[in-house]
Every structure is written in C-alpha cells, then in structure tokens.
C-alpha positions in Angstrom: 83.4 52.4 54.0 84.0 50.0 51.1 84.8 52.5 48.5 88.7 52.9 47.8 88.3 56.4 46.9 86.4 57.3 50.3 89.6 55.8 52.3 91.9 57.8 50.6 90.0 61.3 51.1 89.5 60.2 54.7 93.4 59.5 54.8 94.2 62.6 53.2 92.0 64.8 55.3 93.4 63.2 58.7 96.8 63.9 57.5 96.1 67.6 56.8 94.3 68.0 60.1 97.1 66.2 61.8 99.8 68.3 60.4 97.5 71.6 60.8 97.2 71.0 64.6 101.0 70.0 64.7 101.7 73.5 63.8 99.5 75.0 65.8 100.7 73.3 69.2 104.3 73.9 67.5 103.4 77.5 67.2 102.5 77.9 70.9 100.0 80.8 70.2 99.0 81.0 73.9 102.4 81.3 75.5 103.9 85.0 75.8 107.1 85.3 74.3 110.0 86.4 76.7 111.2 89.9 75.4 114.8 89.5 74.5 117.1 92.2 76.2 118.5 93.5 72.9 114.9 94.7 72.0 114.6 96.4 75.2 117.8 98.1 74.3 116.6 99.2 70.9 113.5 100.6 72.3 115.3 102.8 74.9 117.9 104.0 72.1 114.8 104.6 70.0 113.3 106.6 72.6 116.5 108.8 73.3 116.6 109.2 69.8 113.0 110.7 69.3 113.7 112.7 72.2 117.0 114.2 70.7 115.1 114.8 67.5 112.7 116.8 69.1 115.1 119.0 70.6 117.1 119.2 67.3 113.8 120.3 65.6 113.2 123.0 68.2 116.7 124.3 67.8 116.5 124.3 64.3 113.1 126.2 64.3 114.5 129.0 66.5 117.5 129.1 64.2 115.4 129.8 61.4 113.2 132.0 62.9 116.4 134.1 63.9 117.7 133.7 60.3 114.2 135.1 58.9 114.4 138.3 61.2 118.0 139.1 60.3 117.4 138.4 56.4 114.3 141.0 56.7 116.7 143.5 58.3 119.4 142.8 55.8 117.1 143.3 52.8 115.7 146.5 54.2 119.3 147.7 54.6 120.0 146.7 50.9 117.1 148.5 49.7 117.7 151.5 51.8 121.6 151.3 50.3 120.2 150.8 46.8 117.6 153.7 47.0 120.5 156.1 48.1 122.7 154.9 45.4 119.7 155.4 42.7 119.0 158.9 44.1 122.9 159.7 44.0 122.9 158.3 40.7 119.9 160.7 39.5 121.5 163.8 40.9 124.7 162.9 39.3 122.8 162.4 35.9 120.9 165.8 36.1 124.3 167.6 36.9 126.1 166.0 34.4 125.5 166.8 30.5 123.6 164.3 28.5 126.3 163.9 26.0 129.9 163.8 26.5 132.3 164.4 23.7 135.6 162.4 23.7 138.7 163.7 21.7 141.0 160.6 20.6 144.6 161.5 19.8 145.6 161.4 16.0 146.3 157.7 14.8 147.7 157.1 11.5 146.8 153.7 9.6 150.0 152.5 7.9 148.4 149.4 6.7 146.2 148.9 3.6 144.7 145.7 3.6 
C-alpha cells in the first residue's frame, strides 16, 4: 500500500471496527443480568394490584346490575303513580265545569296618568 489515501481508509476502518467491538464487549450481551430485588417487589405489587382490580370490577359490575334492577322497579312505580295521578285529574276535569267564573272585589282607580 503505497497510497496515502488507502492507508487513511484502512486506519479509519480499523478504528470503527475497534470501537464497535469494544461496545459489544462492554455491553455483555451474553451475560444474564441479575434481577434487581426492587423489580421483583414491583412485579409482586403489580400482580397484587391486578388481582384487586379484578375484584373491584366484579363488585362494581354486581352493584350496577343491582342498580339497574332497582331503577327499573322505581321507574315502573313512578309510571304507576303518574298514571293514577293522570286518571285522577281526568275524573276531576270531567266532574268540574269547563269554565270557572271569578268575581273580583270592586277596586277604585284614583290615579289618572
């Protein structure tokens, strides 16, 4: 290699290969990382929270089901009361005269403007 440019390319390529191999060796991709006890604690806490969330969702679903049943019964009760009130109004309207006459006491107006 008598070319100056060729030597520079070989040197640059050698440096790139050196640093890439250094990074690969420093990363230890073949070694298993020891698990931190904090991660084990977090995993246990996550499992506990997932379990509690399932229980809570079951309780909420049961409460919603009971609420829907009670709401249906309450709406039926309201409809019965409204129907009976409407029937009572109809019978009162039929019994009462259609026009009601109101007599007001005499009132004298003293103001002129």
